N, C-alpha and C positions, 0 to 999 in steps of 0.2 A: 569287117570294113564295107562302108556302102560301096555298090557296084554300080560300073557306067555300062552293063549289057542290058540291051532293050529286054523289059518285059512285057507280057501279056496283060492287058486290061482286067484289073481283079473282077472275080463273080462274087458280088454280095447278096446273099441270099434276100429276097423281097425287095431289091432295088435294082433300079435301071441305072448303071453308070454311065453319064455323059460326056465328063472331060476331065481331066486332071486341071487342077487350080492351085496348085502349089505343092510344094517340097522341101526338105531339108536333110540333114546328115542322116537322121533314122526316121523316114517315112513320108509319105506321099499322101497330098491332101486330093480328093476327088470330089466333084459336084455330081449328086446322084438323085433320083426320082421314087422315093418309096411307092408302094402299092396304091396309097390313098392318094397318090399325086402331088405329095408335099416334097418340095425341094429340101435335100439334107447336106451336110458337108460328111465325107466319109475320109477318116484317116486310117491308111492301109501302113503297117510297120512288117518290113521283110525280115524273115528271119536271116537269110544269106548277108544282110547290113551288119550282123553282130558276127564277132570274133569266135564266140563259145555260145551254148545252149542255155548255159546259167546266166549269161545278162540278158538273153531274149526272155527268157522264161520271167527273171525280175521285173522287165520292164513291163509284162503282160499282168504280173501280179499285183504292181501297183495300180494301172488302170483298172484291174478287177475291184479294188480296195476304193477306187476315187467313184466309181461310176455310180453308185445310190447317193453318195453325199455331194455328186455335181449337182444334183436338183433339190438340194435342201437350201442354196445360196443363190439369190439372185445375182452375184457378183462372179459366178463362176458360169462357164459354157456348159450346159445341159448334158450330157451323153445319155444317148436314148436306148442304146443296144452295144455290147461288146461281145464279138465271136473271133471265130477262127477260118480260116481256108477250108474250102472241101476236104482237102487231101488232110487237114490237120496238123500240117506241118510248114507249108511254106509263107504264111503270113498271118498276123490277127489284125482284126480293125476294131474300129468302134464308130458309131453312128451319131452325128451331133447335129445340133439345131445351126440352121446355116445364118452366118451374120448379114448386116446391112450391106447393100452394094454401095460401093466408095461413091458415087453419083446420085443413085436415084432410091438411096434407101431400103425400104421394104418391097418397093415393085421392082422385081427382079427377073431379066432377062436372062436365061441361061447359056445363051451364046455370049454375051458380052459381060456377064458376070464377074467382078473384082472386089474381094472382101475391103471392106471399110474397117481399118485398124488405127489404131494412135499414129503409128507410123507412117501412114498414107495421108492422115491428117498433118503432121509436122512436114510432111512432103510437099503440100499444097502450097504451104507459106514457107519457102526456105528461111532461115534466118531470123523468122519472126517467133516470138514467143506467141502462146496461144492465151484467148481468154482467161483471166486469174479465176473466178469464178467456175468457168469449165473444168481447169486445172484441181480447184479445191473439190468439186463434186467426182471427178475419176477417182482421185486420192483417196479419198473416203470410201467408195466402192471397192476399190482394189485392195484397200488395208483391211477392210473387212472379210473379202474373199481369203486373204490369205491367214486373217486369225482364224476362220473355217477350217482351214487346211490345216493349220499348224495345232489346233486344239483336238485333230483326228489323228496326229501323228503323223502328216506327211509335210513336205517340203516340194516348192515348185521347180526350184534349181534354174529356171532362166526366164527369169522376168523381164521383159524389155518392150519397147515400143509395137514391135511386129507381132508380139503374142497378146495384145490388148486389142479384142474385137468388138464391135458393135452390133446389138442386137435391140431392134426398136428404139435406137439413138442412146441406148444405154452401154455403157463399157464393162466389158467383162474377161475375165483373165481365161485364156485360150491356151493351144499347145500343151494339153495334158501329157502328153506321151512322156515330157521330162518329170513329171511328178514321181517321188520315191520318198521310202520311209526317210524321216528324218535323222542326218546323222550320216546317211550314204556319202563316201568321198569320192566315189568317181566323176571325174573331172569332165562336168558338162557346163555352159553359160556361155557367156558372150561377153569379151573383153571391154572392159570399162563399165560394165555392170555388175562383175564379180567382184566382192569385196576383196583386199589385202589377205585376209585369213581364208580366203578359199569359199567354193559354194557348197552346196548342201544340209545348212543348217538354215532355222528359222529367221536368225539374225540376218543371213546372207539375203535372203528373200527380203528382208527390210529394205536393206543396204541396195539392192536392184532396185526396187520401187523408188527409193529416193533419187535414185539418177535417173529415173523414169521421168518423174515429177522435174527433175531440173532441166531435161530436155524439153519438157513443153512448157516450161513456165519461162523460160530462160531465151529459147530460141538457141541455144549454145548445142554444142557434141558433147555427150557427157564425158569426154577425155579433156574437156576446155573448165570444168569442174575447179574451183569456185568462181568463174570469171562472172561479172555481172552482165546482164544485157544489154546489146548495142541501144536499144531504145526502151529507157525507163517507162514504167506506166504513168499514165498523165495521173494528176495529184487525186482526183478521186477514186481510183484503184490503188493509188501506190501503197496506202497502208496497209490493206488487205495482202497485197503483194510481198512487202517486207517483212509480215508475219508468216507467210508461206514459205519464203526464202528462209527465215530462222528454222523454221524446222526442217527444212530441205539439209542445212548446213547441219542439223542435231544429228541426223540420218546418216550423212555420208561422210562425218569424220572418220579420216583413215586409221585412227589409232581405235581400236575396238573400245578401250577400257574407258574413253572420252565420250563415246557417243551418248548424248542424251536420250534418244529414243531407238530402242534395240528390239522393242517387239511389236507386233502387226496390232495389237490391241490398242498400245500405248498411242500408235501414229493415228488409227482411226478415232481415236477419242479427242487428239489434238486437233486433227484436222476437223472434225465434227463439231468442235467448239468454235473453231474459227468460221465455219460456215455457219454458225448459228449466232456471228458477233460475240460471244463470250471471250472472255480473258483464259489465255490458256493456264492449265493447272501445273504450279511448281512443284516439284518434289521437296518434301520436306519431313525431317523426323517427326513423329508424333508426339514423343516427349519436349523435344524441343518448342513445338507450335505452342503447345498449351503452357509452357514455360513462358513463352515470349508474350502469349497474351496476359497472363496475370501478372507479370512484369510491366507491361507495357498499362494494362489498367491502372495498376497504384502508382506508376509514373504521373499518367495522367492526371489521376485525383490530386496528387500530391502538388504536382505542378502548377495547377489552376487555383489551389488553395494558397499557395506561396506565392504567386505571380499575378494574380488578377488585380488589376487596379495599378499594375508597375509600369514602369517604361516600357517594357518588353510589349503590351498590348497595344501602346500607341505606335511601337514599330510595325507592330503585324498590321495595322490598319493603314499605315502609309503603305507599306509594300503592296497591299490588296490594291491600294489606289494606281500605283505603277502598271497595274497586270491592264491589258487591252480588255474591254468589255466584250460579251459574246451575245450575240442576238439582238445588237443595235441598242439594248439597254432596256428593251420591251417588258413591262412589267407581266408577272404572272398572271395567268386567267384565272378568275374565282369560280366559285360554283362547282357542280359536280365535274367527276372525271379525275383520274390521278394526273398530276403535272409532273411531266419527265424534267428532273434535273438536269442541266447542262453540265458536264465534265468542268471540273474547277480549273481556272486558271493556272500558269507555273510558268517560271522562268529557267533558262538554262544558260551556263557559262560552259566556254569550250576554251581550254588552255592545252599548251604543250612544251616538252623542255626537248630540245630549245625552241623558243619562242619565235614568230615570226612566219608559221606555216598556213598554207592558205586553207581556209574552211569550207567545203562543199557539201551541201546538203543531199537527200535522197534523189531530188528532183534536178539536180544539177546546178543550182543555183549558188553563186559565191556568196558566203556570207561574211566574209572580210578575213581576217588574220589572228592568230593567237596572240596574247588572249582577246577574245571577242568580246564586244558588248553584250546585254543580257539578250536573250534570244527568247521570245513568245512561245510558249506551248501551252497543253492541256494534259493535266493528270490521265496516265492510263495510254497516254498516246507512245507508240513505238517510233523512236526516234533513231536515224542513221547519219553519222558526218562521215566525210573521208578528208584527211588532211595530207596535204602535199607542201613538200618543201624541198628544194634544190639540194643535191647531195645527201638527202634522204629516203628510206623506202618509204612508201605513202601507207598510212596508218588508217584503221578503222576505227569508229567509236557507235556502239550500239548500245539502247537503253529503253526500257520502259519507266516514263516518268512516273517517280512514285508521289504518293499523296503529300509527301515532306517537302516538295517542290513548290506547294503551293502556299508555303509559309515563308521559305527562304530560298535563294536560287539553288539549283541542281549544277553540281561542278563536274564536268566531265573533263578528264586528261588523258594525255598520252605521251608516252616516252618514244621520240624517234630514234628509229637506228638508222645510223650511218649507210647509206648506199649509194656509193662514189665509183661503180665501176668504169675502167676506160671505154671510151667511145669511138667509133669508128672515125678516123681522120682527125680526132682533136687531141690535143695536148692531154696531159693527165699527170696527177701527183698522189703517190703512193701514201699508205700510214706513216712511212719512216721519213716522208717529207722528200723523198726523191723525186726529181722532174724527168717526165719521159715526154719523148714525141711519139708520132706515129711513123710508122716502118713496115709497110705490106699490110697484112693483116692483124698484126700485133703492136705493141709499144716497146721503144728501147730506150733506158735510163740515160740523159744528157750526158752526164759523166760517171767516171769509175765509181765504184764504193768506197766512200770514206770509211776512216777510223770511227766514227760515230755510230755509223750505222753496222759495223762491224762488230764492235763491242756490246751492243744491243744482242745481235745473235750469239755470240758467243758467250754471254751471261745466261741465256735461256736456254740453249742446248748444252750448257757445260764443256764445253771444248778446251783444250789445253792452251796455253798462251802462245807456244812455239810453232803452232800450223798456221801461222801468218805472222807478217811484219809489216812495218809502216813506213813510207816513204815520202819524204815532201815535194810535191810537186806545184806550178803554177799556172794556174787557170784565169786565163784574162785579167793578168796582173795581180790575180789573189792567190796567194800561199794556202795550200791544204793539204793535209796527211790524205793518203790514201793506200787502199791494203794490198798488200800483194800475197799470193796464197797459191795452193795447186790447184789443178783443173777440178779434180774431184770434192775440195773442201769448197771451191766457189758455186759447184753445182749444188751442195747441201745447202748454203746460203740463199741460193735462189728458190729452192725447194720449201726452206722454211719462211723465206718472204712471201711465197704464194699461201701457203698455211694459214699464216698470221694475218695475209690479208684478206682472206676469205672468213676468217671470224670476225674482222674490225669492219666488214661491211664493204671493203675497196676491191674485192674482186669476187666473182663467183666460182661455184664449183666446178665451172665448165672453163676455166683458166688454169693454165699450167706457167712456171717458169723457168727458165733455163739462163745458165751463163753465157757471155761472151766475152773471151779471153783476148787481152790485147797482145797478140805474139810479138810484134813489132817492137815492144815498150823496152827499154834501155835506160838503166840509172845506175850511176856510181854508187849510189847511196846503199846499193843492195848488199846484204852479207855474202859470205863464201857459200853457206847452207843455201841459200833462199836461189844463188845463181846454179848451185848443182842440182838442186830439185826443181828448176824451171818454174820458180813463182812468179806469177805476173798479176797485173791488175785485170778487173774486170767490170764488166758492166751487166745490169739485168736484163732479160728481155721476157716480157708476161705477153701471152698470146692465147688464142681461144686452142683448147685440145683437139689435135684432130682425130677425135673418135673414129673407130672401126667397129665392126660388129661379124657376126658369124652369122652365117644361113647354113641350116644343117637339117639335112633327111636321113633317115635311117630305114634297113630294110631289114626286117619289118618294119614298120611304122609302131608307133604308139611307145617308143621308148623315152625313159625318163632322161634329162640329161642334166648334169650339174659340173659346175665351172670352178676352177680355182685360179688364182696367179701365182706366181712363183713364190717359194716359200710360205705357203699359207696351206690350212686345211680347207677341203673343199666348202663351198659354201653352199645355201640354200639351192634348191634345184630353178634351172632358168627354164623350164617347162617340157612339154610333151611333143614328141615329133609325129602329131596327128597333121601331116601336110610340113611343109617346110617351116622349121622353128627359127625364129629369126631372135637373135640376142639382144640385150638392152645396148646401149654405145657403150663400149668399152674402150681404155686408155691402149694406145699402141705398146705393146708388152708380149710377155710371153704368157701362154696360159696353158691350162691342162684339163682336157675334157674327160668326165665319166660317163659313159651313156651306160645305162641298166633297164633291162628289161628282163621279165620274169620268163624264166626256162630256155634264156640265152647267156652266153658266157660275158660276163662285165668289160665293156672295151674302154682302153684308155688311151688318148691321143693328145699329143703335144702339139701346141700350134705357136706360131710367135705372129702379131698383128700388125702391121705397119699402118703408117699415117694414112687415114680417108681409107682404109681398105675395107670390103667388102669379101669376106673369106667363105666361098661357097663350098660344104662337104658332103659328100654322100658316105654313109659307113654301113658296111654289109656286117649284122653280129652273127654269131656263130650258137648253134645251140649246144646246152649241154642238159647235164641231169638236175638244175637249180628246180627251186619252188617256183611253183606257178599259184598265186594265191587264188582262191575261188574254185580249185580244182581238189578232189583228194590227191593226197601226198604221202608218201612214204620217204624218210630221210634216212641217214647213213647209218641209224643203230637198229633201223628196222621198226622205230616208232611211227604210227600211223596218224594223220591228221584228217580233219574233215573241215570245210569252211563254215565261219560263220557271220559272213558279211565280206567287203572288198578288203579289208584290212586285217583280217583275225581268224585264224585257224586253231583248233582244240585237238589236243590229243585223245584218240579215241579211249585209251587204256590210261590208267594210272601209272606212274612210271615205274619200270619194273626192276626187279632185283640186278637182270643182266645189263640194262640201261646204266644202272646209277654204277655197278662194278667196273665199267669202261671208265668211267670217271675218277674212282679212287685209286685205280690201276695208273692211269693217266699223270694223276697229282701226286701219286705215291702217297695215300691217306689211308688210314686203318678202315676196315668195313665195318659197315653200323653192326654192331652187337645184337643177336638176337638170342631169346630164349627158347625158341620153337624152331623146327626145322623148316626151311622155305626153299622152291624151286626158283629156276631161274625167270619165270613168268609170273612169279609171284610180286604183288607189290613191294617197293622196297619200304621198309619201316626203319624205326629209331633214326629218324631224320628230322631236323628242326627247320624252322622256314630259312633262317640264314643257310645252312646246308643245300635246302633247294634253291635258294638262290645262285648260291654257287656253282651248281650244276648247271643251272639255266645260263649262266656268263660262258663257262667253260663250253658249253656244247654250241653256244653261237660262234666263239672265237674259231672254234674246229671246223665248223660247216662253212664258215665266210673263207678261210683258207681253202677248203676244198672247192669253192666257190659253188656250193649247194645252196648258200644264201649269200645275197648282197649286202652291202652296207646300210640298207634300209629295211632289214629284217632283223627280227632278234627274237630268241627264246627267251621267255618271263614266265612267272606264276600269274596265273589268270587274274582279274580284281574280282571283288566280292559280287559286283554287277555283271561282270562277265561270267563267272561259275553259275548265276541265274539265268542268264541266257543259254549256256549249256543245257541246262534245266527245263527251259523253255517256260521260266516264270518272269513275268513281265514284272519289275519294280522300278520306282523313279530313280532315275541315275543320279540325281543331285543330293540324295540323302545318304548320310554315312551309314554303316551296316549295322549301327545300333538303332538307328531310327528305322531300317527296314526290319529289322527283327522285331518291333513292335507291331508291324503291319501283318506279318506272317498269316495265311490262310491255313485252316486245318485241314490240308490237303496233302497226301503223300505221292512219291512219284509213279505208285501203281493205283493212285485214286482216293477216293473217300474212305473205303472200307478198314476196317480193324476188329482182330488183327489181321497181320497179310496171311496170304497161303490158302487162300480159298479153293477148293477144289484141287488142291496140292500144287499149285502155280508157285514156284520159284522167285519171287520176285528182287532175292539180292542176299548177299552173304550178312546177315545180321546174327544176334544174340539168339540162337536157335538151340533146338533139343539137343544136337551134336555138341554144342559148345557148353553145356550143360555140366559136362564131364569138368572144366575148369572154374566154370562160373556157379554161384549159387542158383537153386531152382527159382527163386525169385527174381532173378536177373535174366531170365530168359523170356521169350515172347511163347505165350502159351499155344502148344498144337503146331508150331512150326517147325520145320525141317529143310534145312540148304542143304545139308551135307558135309560143310565143313567147318571143324571145330576152332580155326582160327582164320589166316588168311585163304582165300582162293586164287587159283592163277587169274589173272586179269582176262576179261571177256567170258565167263565162265557163265554168266546170265544173258538175258536178252536185252540188246541195246536199245535206247529211245529212240524217238523219229528221226533224230539227226545222226544216229549210228554210232553215240556215244553210250559207253559200257561203266556200270560201277558206279554212276553217281549217287546209288544208294546203296551204304554199307562198304564192305571189305575193308578199306581203312578212311579215316577222315583226313579231308586233303586241305592242305595250307593254300592260303590266297595271300594277297600280295597286301591287303589293308590291315591297318590296326581297327579295333572295334568302333573306336569314336575318335574325333578329334583331341580329345583330352584324356583317352587310355593309350598305354603302352603296350596292351594285351593284343596279340595276333587273332586272326579270325580262321578258322577251319571249319568245312561245309561238308554235309553228306552222308555223316555219322560213319560207324564202322562195324567190324564184326562182333564188337561188344555191346553194340547200341540195342537197347529193348524197351525203352520208354517212347510212347508215341509221339509225347513233344518235340523230341530229338531226332526224329525222324520226319517230322514235316518238311516240306522241300525249301522253305524259307528258315528254317532252325539254323543257329550258328553256335559254333564251341569257339571257346578261347581259351588261348594257352599264351606264356610267354614266347617270343618268337626265338628264342634259344633252346626250348623245351624238347624233348625226346622221348619216346616210349613206343611201344609195341604195336598201338593202335593207329601213329600218325603217318601219313605217306604225302605223296602230291602228285600233281597232273600238270603238264606244262602247256602254255598257247605259243603259237609262233605269230609275233605281230609285224606289221608294217610301219615301220615309224620313220619320219623326216629326220635327217641327221641335225646336229644344232647349227643354226645361223651364225655364220662368222660375218663381222662387218669388215667389209674390203674396203680399199681408197677409194675405188669406183664410187660405192655408197656414200660413204660419209664426206666426201667432197676433200678429203687430204691430197697432199701432191709428194707424197714420199716417192713416188717411181717418176718423179718430175713432170 
């Protein structure tokens, strides 16, 4: 982790280091002068700021990959040189072009220099939006730079205003220290700019850029999205601003599946078209497009033939006369030059259910109430209306005026949803018709719950009739029946009241309901049972939930924290303890915390949160022998693993006979039958994919109990794509194994030469001269001898660069995929001791068999993966009030 100890000024070859001008969690930025006298920015990344060597080297590898491509795009800060400290271990650095000064641009005074960033531009006009054209230009440049990054397999992971600098007045994407291979799930980024699904992907970068555009185009903080700016643009600018805002909304939709803009290329194209004054392209299936065109052409021709000269033509002419004239009726000029045709005039009508909503246009002008009179517009115009009605949630209507609106008015309608929550110090009526008065910070029903309200509750919750009784009381001279029941049943009614009130729009998720029993009540009409069980009338109180929160630190830092409410499974992670971790607002109740950190014993702590409490906890974790991803590791069976990234490790060997024997003995299963002798270190054979999957599930269960694994680690078979990663084969992740099979190159694990074994080199356990004892002569590789008739002990041959053995030969290895989405056949990779044909030994070759099939040539290898637990929706998330 970053250190606070003072450090000496870094020594950068061929540069005079002047002063530090910036810094963050993983690096410092220095102003330096090169041997030519040019001023440069130098980013210095210290080894001691990282917990392990691998993480430090991974970041260094990322900047090495980025350095040459940084100069290929005008939207990226140019990296001019990358190097290491003179001792080779203390830090690495990279020299960059220097950005403009915040005040003087390219006229830079080294003593007073402060970089101009998008963040500094925003801070100069706090709360104010920046010019729309400027925002569009910045968006185009940054989207294009992200497209360039993503096309080269990298992701930025921390797109935000502070990381956008200006060079020569043009925006460029900076802080390249966080660039990494796309898909790395190491958590980086800045709150509010990171999408709900997490950072590290190309789509996450696009989401972050959307939030950047929101901040500069609205003047709002990204946490306020999607609120509109306090000062809407003036009319000449408003149409383009609305179009830009629509693009931003399409990028920053919280639900991943609903985002209409998800790639940097799509965003760049949309912004470029907006910049050029063109309409935005709409996605539409090609087949549907041509079908629509042909149908429309036929309809137009048929309709014209049928209706020309009919009353419809007369109506159309009258409709056109209703529209206001454009351009003052000036006749078009004659002579040379093309005349630009003005946009066709159109009419719009706005309505709502229920009627009577005030309609406000994008400029803030009130146009009337629904249903409105006809509103003048133009074809192609982006229109936006806000509808407001007391007791209902505001609604928005947005549309691009179609060409059809030039023939008949465009009708825009909205169904208003009730929104009538209690207001402070004001009387209130709930969705059951009960009246309330303000009491303190909440509201209390003016009279006890009656029979009518109770019967609605009892029917909805299917409660027995005998849990309550009804007695007649007189209120203000009027007799009515009220319910008497137990305290617990009364509280259940109030929970139901709050739950259904939220659904009906009369309460918010931040409200709760609770009962107020009338302990002084006395009535001769009560039954003996009601008296014995202390049945009483009750009133309802609704009030804001007095939320609490937890502030947690751990020793060491970096642990992942999970939270569950009483009687529920653990929910999704609430974050990492990289510094104090603050939970979301929580209802006062009992909770259990689960704290996980690789290499440390899982820690569980039960807490009870009180109303409005901030509970501060500091938890110390204990070391154990559990797995630490990204470091080589040996499990309880002696199986060895090497990392393939932050969240995946691969067994260096195929699963051995002795590994599988522990499984069959524990489960009292028969040993796999073999027709030849094998030792404990030979790969297990005669196992199906289903057998292999059962082994993985058993081993996961055992090692979780032993605390070698946490609940977010599991053993499983590799996917087809992951197996290719083990073999250092780059294949498209989005394709099926069948589609990848068509792309396989004619290359082997040992290179391009055939047959293998040139110079007597043994490349793996294949169908060789030794195996000719049991295989026909034409089914062995001529001239190759690996010394093993059938299987060989794992690790008998040289590993690949990742330290993984036997990816070529020995046994065919099951992976978790089926061959294609339409095929039930499972996939095996790598060939076996019986493989002799070159096409079956290419790295990308696939074998297929039913998943239940067993043979003496089929075995498996396992991976250890880190996976998040399945999220569970809790009352705090979905707004229900089952805990009061």
